[in-house]
C-alpha positions as CSV (number, residue, x, y, z in Angstrom):
1,M,-16.4,9.5,-81.0
2,P,-15.7,7.9,-77.6
3,S,-18.2,5.5,-76.2
4,L,-20.5,6.2,-73.2
5,E,-18.5,3.9,-71.0
6,A,-15.3,5.8,-71.8
7,I,-16.9,9.1,-71.1
8,N,-18.2,7.9,-67.7
9,E,-14.7,6.5,-66.9
10,M,-13.1,9.8,-67.7
11,S,-15.6,11.9,-65.6
12,T,-15.3,9.7,-62.5
13,P,-12.6,11.0,-60.2
14,P,-9.9,8.5,-59.2
15,S,-10.4,6.7,-55.8
16,P,-8.1,7.8,-53.0
17,P,-5.3,5.5,-52.3
18,N,-5.7,3.1,-49.4
19,I,-3.6,4.7,-46.6
20,A,-3.3,1.4,-44.7
21,E,-1.8,-0.3,-47.8
22,T,0.5,2.6,-48.6
23,K,4.1,2.5,-47.5
24,P,5.3,5.3,-45.2
25,E,7.7,6.6,-47.9
26,D,4.8,6.8,-50.4
27,Q,2.6,8.9,-48.2
28,I,2.6,12.6,-48.9
29,I,2.0,14.6,-45.7
30,S,1.6,18.4,-45.9
31,G,3.1,20.3,-43.0
32,E,5.0,18.9,-40.1
33,A,4.0,15.4,-38.8
34,E,2.4,15.4,-35.4
35,A,4.3,13.2,-33.0
36,K,2.1,10.8,-31.0
37,P,3.0,10.4,-27.3
38,A,4.1,7.0,-26.3
39,P,1.4,5.1,-24.3
40,V,1.8,5.3,-20.6
41,E,1.3,2.1,-18.7
42,A,-0.5,2.8,-15.4
43,P,0.5,0.5,-12.4
44,D,-2.1,-2.0,-11.3
45,V,-1.8,-0.8,-7.7
46,I,-1.0,2.8,-6.6
47,D,0.7,2.7,-3.2
48,L,-0.7,5.6,-1.1
49,S,0.5,6.4,2.4
50,S,-1.9,5.0,5.0
51,G,-1.1,7.7,7.5
52,R,-0.3,5.0,10.1
53,E,2.9,4.8,12.2
54,L,6.0,4.7,10.1
55,T,8.2,1.6,9.9
56,E,11.9,1.8,10.1
57,S,12.3,1.9,6.3
58,G,9.5,4.5,6.1
59,A,11.1,6.8,8.6
60,I,14.4,6.6,6.9
61,S,12.8,7.4,3.6
62,L,11.2,10.5,5.0
63,A,14.5,11.6,6.6
64,Q,16.3,11.1,3.3
65,A,13.8,13.2,1.5
66,R,14.0,16.1,4.0
67,P,16.1,17.0,7.1
68,A,14.4,15.5,10.1
69,R,15.3,15.5,13.8
70,W,14.9,12.2,15.6
71,I,13.4,12.4,19.1
72,V,13.7,9.3,21.3
73,I,11.2,9.1,24.2
74,A,12.4,6.4,26.6
75,G,11.0,5.1,29.9
76,Q,9.2,2.4,31.8
77,V,5.7,1.1,30.9
78,S,3.0,3.6,31.6
79,S,5.5,6.4,32.5
80,G,3.8,8.9,30.2
81,K,5.8,8.6,27.0
82,T,2.8,8.4,24.6
83,T,0.8,10.9,26.5
84,L,3.6,13.4,26.1
85,L,3.5,13.1,22.3
86,A,-0.3,13.0,22.1
87,S,-0.6,16.1,24.2
88,L,1.9,18.0,22.2
89,Y,-0.1,17.2,19.0
90,E,-3.3,18.3,20.7
91,M,-1.9,21.6,21.8
92,F,-1.2,22.5,18.1
93,Q,-4.9,22.0,17.4
94,W,-5.8,25.0,19.6
95,S,-3.1,27.5,19.0
96,P,0.6,27.9,18.1
97,V,3.0,26.5,20.6
98,D,6.0,28.6,21.6
99,G,5.8,30.6,18.3
100,F,5.3,27.6,16.1
101,R,2.3,26.3,14.4
102,F,1.4,22.8,13.1
103,G,2.9,22.3,9.7
104,G,1.5,18.9,8.8
105,S,2.2,15.2,9.3
106,T,2.4,12.0,7.2
107,T,1.0,10.1,10.2
108,L,-2.1,12.0,11.0
109,P,-4.5,9.0,11.5
110,A,-1.9,7.5,13.9
111,L,-1.7,10.7,15.9
112,E,-5.5,11.0,16.0
113,Q,-5.7,7.4,17.3
114,L,-3.3,8.4,20.1
115,C,-5.8,11.1,21.2
116,H,-9.0,9.1,20.9
117,F,-9.4,8.2,24.6
118,S,-9.1,11.8,25.5
119,R,-11.9,12.9,23.1
120,I,-15.6,13.0,23.8
121,A,-16.2,10.4,21.1
122,S,-14.5,7.8,23.2
123,E,-17.3,8.2,25.9
124,R,-14.7,8.1,28.7
125,V,-15.3,10.0,31.9
126,V,-11.5,10.5,32.5
127,P,-9.3,11.2,29.5
128,D,-6.6,8.6,28.9
129,T,-4.1,7.5,26.3
130,S,-3.9,4.0,24.8
131,R,-0.8,2.1,25.7
132,T,1.7,1.3,23.0
133,P,1.6,-2.5,22.5
134,Y,4.8,-4.4,22.6
135,S,6.5,-5.0,19.3
136,P,10.0,-6.2,18.5
137,T,10.3,-3.4,16.0
138,A,10.1,0.4,16.4
139,S,7.5,2.7,15.0
140,Y,7.7,6.4,14.4
141,L,5.4,9.4,14.3
142,H,6.0,12.5,12.2
143,I,5.2,16.1,13.1
144,R,6.2,19.2,11.2
145,V,6.2,22.6,12.8
146,C,6.6,26.0,11.2
147,P,7.6,29.4,12.7
148,I,4.7,31.7,12.5
149,A,6.8,34.4,10.8
150,E,8.8,32.1,8.4
151,V,6.9,29.3,6.8
152,S,10.0,28.4,4.7
153,T,12.0,27.3,7.8
154,A,9.8,24.3,8.8
155,V,11.3,21.7,11.1
156,D,10.4,18.0,10.8
157,F,10.5,15.7,13.8
158,L,10.4,11.9,13.9
159,F,9.3,10.6,17.3
160,T,9.8,7.1,18.5
161,D,6.6,5.2,19.4
162,V,8.2,2.3,21.4
163,S,6.7,0.2,24.2
164,G,8.3,0.3,27.6
165,E,9.0,-3.4,27.4
166,M,11.5,-2.8,24.6
167,F,13.5,-0.4,26.9
168,E,13.3,-2.9,29.7
169,H,15.1,-5.4,27.6
170,A,17.7,-2.8,26.6
171,R,18.2,-1.9,30.3
172,T,19.3,-5.4,31.2
173,S,21.5,-6.2,28.2
174,T,23.8,-4.1,26.1
175,D,23.3,-6.6,23.3
176,D,19.6,-5.8,23.3
177,C,20.4,-2.1,23.5
178,K,22.4,-2.3,20.4
179,E,19.3,-3.6,18.6
180,L,17.7,-0.2,19.1
181,V,19.3,1.3,16.0
182,F,17.2,4.4,16.2
183,L,19.3,5.5,19.2
184,R,22.2,6.2,16.9
185,R,20.1,8.8,15.0
186,A,18.8,10.6,18.2
187,A,19.1,14.4,18.2
188,A,17.3,14.3,21.6
189,F,16.9,11.5,24.1
190,L,14.2,12.0,26.7
191,L,14.4,9.7,29.8
192,V,11.1,9.8,31.5
193,L,10.8,9.4,35.3
194,D,7.2,8.5,36.3
195,G,5.9,11.2,38.8
196,E,3.1,8.9,39.8
197,K,5.6,6.4,41.2
198,A,7.8,9.1,42.5
199,V,5.3,10.2,45.1
200,R,5.1,6.6,46.5
201,A,7.9,5.8,48.9
202,D,7.7,2.1,48.2
203,R,8.2,2.4,44.4
204,R,10.2,5.5,43.8
205,W,13.8,4.2,44.1
206,A,13.2,1.1,42.0
207,M,11.9,3.4,39.3
208,V,14.9,5.6,39.5
209,E,17.4,2.7,39.5
210,E,15.8,1.2,36.4
211,A,16.0,4.6,34.6
212,K,19.7,4.9,35.5
213,S,20.3,1.4,34.3
214,L,18.7,2.2,30.9
215,L,20.8,5.3,30.4
216,Q,23.9,3.4,31.6
217,S,23.3,0.7,29.0
218,C,22.8,3.2,26.2
219,L,26.1,4.9,27.0
220,D,28.1,1.7,27.6
221,S,27.0,0.3,24.3
222,S,27.9,3.6,22.6
223,M,24.5,4.0,21.0
224,L,23.9,7.7,21.7
225,P,25.6,10.2,19.4
226,E,28.1,12.5,21.0
227,E,26.0,15.6,20.1
228,C,22.7,14.0,21.4
229,R,20.9,16.2,24.0
230,V,19.8,14.0,27.0
231,T,17.0,15.3,29.2
232,V,15.8,13.5,32.3
233,V,12.1,14.4,32.4
234,W,9.9,14.2,35.5
235,S,6.5,13.3,34.1
236,K,3.0,13.6,35.7
237,I,4.1,16.4,38.1
238,D,0.4,17.0,38.7
239,Y,0.9,14.1,41.2
240,F,3.4,16.3,43.0
241,A,0.9,19.1,43.2
242,A,-1.8,16.8,44.4
243,V,0.1,15.5,47.4
244,G,1.2,19.1,48.3
245,A,4.6,20.6,49.1
246,S,6.7,18.2,51.0
247,K,10.3,18.6,52.2
248,E,10.8,14.9,52.0
249,L,9.6,14.8,48.4
250,E,11.8,17.8,47.5
251,E,14.9,16.2,49.0
252,F,14.1,13.0,47.1
253,R,14.0,14.9,43.8
254,A,17.2,16.8,44.6
255,E,19.0,13.6,45.5
256,V,17.9,11.9,42.3
257,E,19.2,14.8,40.2
258,R,22.5,14.8,42.0
259,A,22.9,11.1,41.5
260,F,22.2,11.4,37.7
261,T,24.5,14.3,37.3
262,A,27.4,12.6,39.2
263,A,26.9,9.4,37.2
264,F,26.4,10.8,33.7
265,G,27.1,14.5,33.7
266,H,30.8,14.0,32.6
267,R,29.8,11.5,29.9
268,I,27.1,13.6,28.2
269,S,27.9,16.9,26.4
270,H,24.3,18.2,26.8
271,F,22.6,17.0,29.9
272,A,19.6,18.6,31.6
273,F,16.4,18.1,33.7
274,A,12.8,19.1,33.0
275,E,9.3,18.5,34.4
276,I,6.0,18.2,32.5
277,A,2.3,17.6,33.2
278,A,1.2,16.5,29.7
279,R,-2.4,15.9,30.9
280,P,-2.7,17.2,34.5
281,T,-5.8,15.3,35.7
282,K,-4.7,15.2,39.3
283,A,-4.1,19.0,39.4
284,P,-6.4,20.7,36.8
285,E,-5.1,24.1,37.9
286,L,-1.9,23.3,36.0
287,D,-1.9,24.2,32.3
288,F,-2.5,21.5,29.9
289,G,0.8,20.3,28.4
290,K,2.8,22.1,31.1
291,G,6.5,22.0,30.2
292,L,6.0,20.8,26.6
293,P,6.6,24.2,25.0
294,E,10.0,24.4,26.7
295,L,10.9,21.0,25.4
296,L,9.8,21.9,21.9
297,A,11.9,25.1,22.0
298,G,14.9,23.1,22.9
299,W,14.4,20.6,20.0
300,V,14.1,23.5,17.6
301,H,16.7,26.0,18.8
302,D,19.3,24.0,20.6
303,Y,19.8,21.3,18.0
304,S,23.3,21.4,16.6
305,E,23.2,22.7,13.0
306,S,26.1,22.6,10.5
307,E,27.8,26.0,10.2
308,A,27.0,28.2,7.2
309,M,29.6,28.0,4.5
310,N,31.9,31.0,4.1
311,L,31.5,32.0,0.5
312,F,33.9,35.0,0.6
313,P,37.7,34.8,1.0
314,D,39.5,36.1,4.0
315,P,41.2,39.5,3.7
316,P,44.7,39.2,2.1
317,S,47.7,39.4,4.4
318,G,49.9,41.2,1.8
319,T,49.6,44.2,-0.5
320,R,50.4,42.5,-3.8
321,E,47.9,43.2,-6.6
322,S,47.5,39.5,-7.3
323,E,46.2,39.0,-3.8
324,L,44.0,42.1,-3.8
325,F,42.5,41.1,-7.1
326,A,40.8,38.0,-5.7
327,F,39.5,39.8,-2.7
328,R,38.3,43.1,-4.3
329,P,35.2,41.7,-6.2
330,S,33.7,40.2,-3.0
331,T,34.2,43.4,-1.0
332,E,32.8,45.6,-3.7
333,T,29.7,43.4,-4.2
334,N,29.2,42.6,-0.5
335,P,30.7,45.4,1.5
């Protein structure tokens, strides 16, 4: 008869094996083994967009990610370049502009800062725009617009935010002009003529000659693409309205446009004139942003696009069955 110790030993179930000490080939697993995902190492710092002005590399990265049209706004210091852009952005806050609505921006804080001096929060009596400080490098602002009817056909714009001093250097030296690499990407080049100076007989012609020298330098240095649309823009035309109709002022403007056309019309494929009152403080009867919808329409509709590919073969010139065979499926599917 077995002893009490033997009976207890037989009735005690065996201890489970120590899994940690068991080799993989000795482990019996019922069913399919569940694969464990590899650990993901999170970066120490996540680089988020600040929403500030884009640098050269940032603008190029955006243009590589999606088609973008580069708009260069050039002119003297305080000629109204920044106000033009700020007013266009503000117009989108109220309603669609020329059939387009605001579609977003990667530089919203920068655009808001442009408009700060025109807002109630700035506590200014007269709306204003902060001047772009001088910098040896260019900055860019991004605006996307979408047709009201077709959201899928959005258009992205990259606008230069460059101080007038940079263009003054380019005006006096073609070598300095060649440093403005963004000119080579320009879909549209706006040359701004300051209407505030245009109404002053002692300052108008110097302003005009400097603008002509800048455009001359851009062309002589071959910095503007052949398909670039160049527009000479009379800014601050509320000053024209404030001084009233004047034959002398009308003759001055006509003479300036004749001189520009004679000097550059034969060298530029797409050359035009326009007038704007981005923020008409001198003539409030003018619409806010006067002339800006027309400029926007030109940037959207007149921009040279690549032609659509012809996916179907041309009709055969003969009657051989081998020729008709290639053409017949396309005509039957797409009559």
